[in-house]
C-alpha positions in Angstrom: -21.7 -54.9 4.9 -23.6 -57.4 7.5 -20.9 -60.3 7.0 -18.2 -57.5 7.4 -19.6 -56.0 10.9 -20.1 -59.8 11.7 -16.6 -60.4 11.3 -15.3 -57.4 12.8 -17.5 -58.1 15.7 -15.8 -61.2 16.2 -12.2 -60.4 15.8 -12.9 -57.3 18.3 -13.9 -59.7 20.7 -10.6 -62.3 20.4 -8.8 -59.1 20.6 -10.4 -57.5 23.7 -11.6 -54.1 21.5 -14.6 -53.5 23.4 -16.2 -50.3 21.9 -15.5 -51.9 18.4 -17.0 -54.8 19.2 -19.9 -52.7 20.9 -20.5 -50.4 18.3 -20.7 -53.3 15.0 -23.2 -55.5 17.1 -26.0 -54.1 15.7 -25.4 -53.7 11.9 -26.3 -57.3 10.8 -29.6 -56.9 12.1 -30.0 -53.3 10.8 -28.5 -54.1 6.8 -31.1 -56.8 7.0 -33.9 -54.7 8.5 -33.1 -52.2 5.5 -32.9 -55.2 3.0 -36.4 -56.4 4.2 -37.9 -53.0 4.2 -37.7 -52.5 0.1 -40.1 -55.4 0.1 -43.7 -55.4 -0.2 -46.8 -56.3 2.3 -47.4 -56.9 5.7 -44.8 -59.5 5.9 -42.1 -57.4 4.9 -43.0 -54.4 7.3 -43.4 -56.2 10.1 -40.1 -58.4 10.5 -38.4 -55.0 9.2 -39.3 -52.9 12.0 -38.5 -56.3 14.4 -35.2 -56.5 12.9 -35.0 -52.8 13.7 -35.9 -53.5 17.0 -33.6 -56.2 17.1 -30.6 -53.5 16.2 -32.1 -51.7 19.0 -31.8 -54.5 21.6 -28.0 -55.3 20.4 -26.8 -52.2 21.7 -29.1 -51.8 24.7 -28.4 -55.4 26.1 -24.7 -54.4 26.6 -26.0 -52.0 29.0 -29.4 -53.1 30.5 -29.8 -57.4 30.4 -33.9 -56.2 31.1 -34.1 -53.3 28.4 -32.6 -55.6 25.7 -34.7 -58.4 26.5 -37.8 -56.2 26.5 -36.8 -54.8 22.7 -36.2 -58.5 21.6 -39.8 -59.7 23.5 -40.7 -56.8 21.0 -39.0 -57.8 18.3 -40.5 -61.5 18.8 -44.0 -60.0 19.0 -43.8 -58.6 15.3 -41.7 -61.9 13.6 -45.2 -63.5 14.8 -47.3 -60.6 13.9 -45.3 -61.2 10.1 -45.8 -64.9 10.0 -49.8 -64.7 11.2 -49.9 -61.8 8.2 -48.5 -64.7 5.9 -50.9 -67.5 7.3 -54.0 -66.2 9.5 -54.7 -69.6 10.1 -54.6 -70.7 13.8 -52.5 -74.3 13.0 -52.7 -74.7 17.1 -51.5 -78.3 16.5 -48.2 -76.7 15.3 -47.9 -74.5 18.8 -47.2 -78.2 21.0 -43.7 -79.1 20.1 -42.9 -75.2 20.5 -44.5 -75.2 24.3 -43.6 -78.1 25.5 -40.0 -76.5 24.4 -40.5 -73.5 26.3 -42.6 -74.6 29.4 -39.7 -77.1 30.3 -36.7 -74.4 29.8 -38.5 -72.4 31.9 -39.5 -74.9 34.5 -35.6 -75.5 34.6 -34.4 -72.3 34.7 -37.1 -70.8 36.6 -35.2 -71.9 40.3 -32.4 -69.8 39.0 -34.4 -66.5 37.6 -34.8 -64.7 40.7 -36.4 -61.6 40.3 -36.0 -61.8 36.2 -38.8 -64.5 36.8 -41.8 -62.7 35.4 -39.4 -60.9 32.4 -38.1 -64.4 31.4 -41.9 -66.2 31.4 -42.5 -63.1 29.4 -39.7 -63.5 26.8 -40.2 -67.5 26.6 -43.6 -67.1 25.6 -43.3 -64.2 22.9 -40.3 -66.8 21.5 -42.6 -69.8 21.2 -45.6 -67.8 19.7 -42.8 -66.5 17.2 -42.0 -70.1 16.8 -45.1 -71.7 16.7 -46.5 -68.7 13.7 -43.5 -69.4 11.7 -44.2 -73.4 12.1 -48.1 -72.3 10.9 -46.7 -70.4 8.4 -44.9 -73.2 6.9 -42.4 -71.6 5.2 -38.8 -73.3 5.2 -36.6 -70.2 6.0 -38.9 -68.3 8.5 -39.1 -71.5 10.5 -35.1 -72.6 10.4 -34.6 -68.8 11.6 -37.0 -69.1 13.9 -35.8 -71.6 15.9 -31.8 -71.0 15.2 -32.8 -67.5 17.3 -34.6 -69.5 20.2 -31.3 -71.7 20.4 -29.3 -68.9 20.7 -31.5 -67.4 23.3 -31.1 -71.0 25.2 -27.9 -70.7 25.0 -27.7 -67.3 26.4 -30.2 -68.9 29.5 -27.8 -71.8 30.2 -24.4 -69.6 30.2 -26.3 -66.9 32.5 -28.5 -68.6 34.5 -26.8 -72.5 35.1 -23.6 -72.0 34.6 -20.6 -70.3 32.1 -19.9 -71.9 29.2 -16.3 -71.4 27.1 -17.1 -69.4 23.7 -20.3 -69.5 24.3 -20.6 -65.8 22.6 -19.3 -67.2 19.4 -21.8 -69.7 19.2 -24.8 -67.6 20.3 -24.1 -64.8 18.1 -23.8 -67.2 14.9 -27.1 -69.0 15.7 -28.7 -65.5 16.2 -27.0 -63.8 13.1 -28.4 -67.0 10.9 -31.9 -67.3 12.5 -32.2 -63.2 11.5 -30.9 -64.0 8.2 -33.8 -66.7 7.9 -36.8 -64.7 8.8 -35.4 -61.3 6.9 -35.3 -63.8 3.8 -38.8 -65.3 4.6 -40.2 -61.8 4.9 -38.2 -61.2 1.3 -39.6 -64.1 -0.3 -43.0 -63.3 0.9 -43.2 -59.5 -0.2 -40.6 -59.4 -3.4 -38.9 -56.4 -4.5 -40.1 -52.7 -5.1 -38.7 -51.8 -8.2 -35.7 -50.1 -7.8 -35.9 -46.1 -8.8 
């Protein structure tokens, strides 16, 4: 169902069916949340909540960029908490490349952000924390998902604050959904599956 919704999203965007595009946009994250919720343990629970918030953010951002940003920020914090539950050791050295990315990107965007300086700073901190905790956990699917999510957000930032990128929405959504899939798969691997009734 998630794949069909993603295809419907791209078709609706290409054909200009905005109501359909907005309606199906949250469905892939909701499907992933439902799948992860079948797993056991804190990683699965926290990631499932993050995916649910991401679905809400998918809808909210269509009407308010700041509201969508806030919901995605909370989702990143839940992902970071889930990854930390899977690996509580600090592993501070693994923060360095992600902190460098976050600081560099924020410094470049800063002159263009205006009133969004603080919200974007908080968001960048949250996604850096999420990538760091995925790297600290050392599980490939989760780390790949976290990095792909960050790349999607980077494209959004470039398209919104620097210069419009032709066809950006397609790349943004492919990276975003691939990132969410990696994070979801990581949580499923961590918790296994509950026996089906």
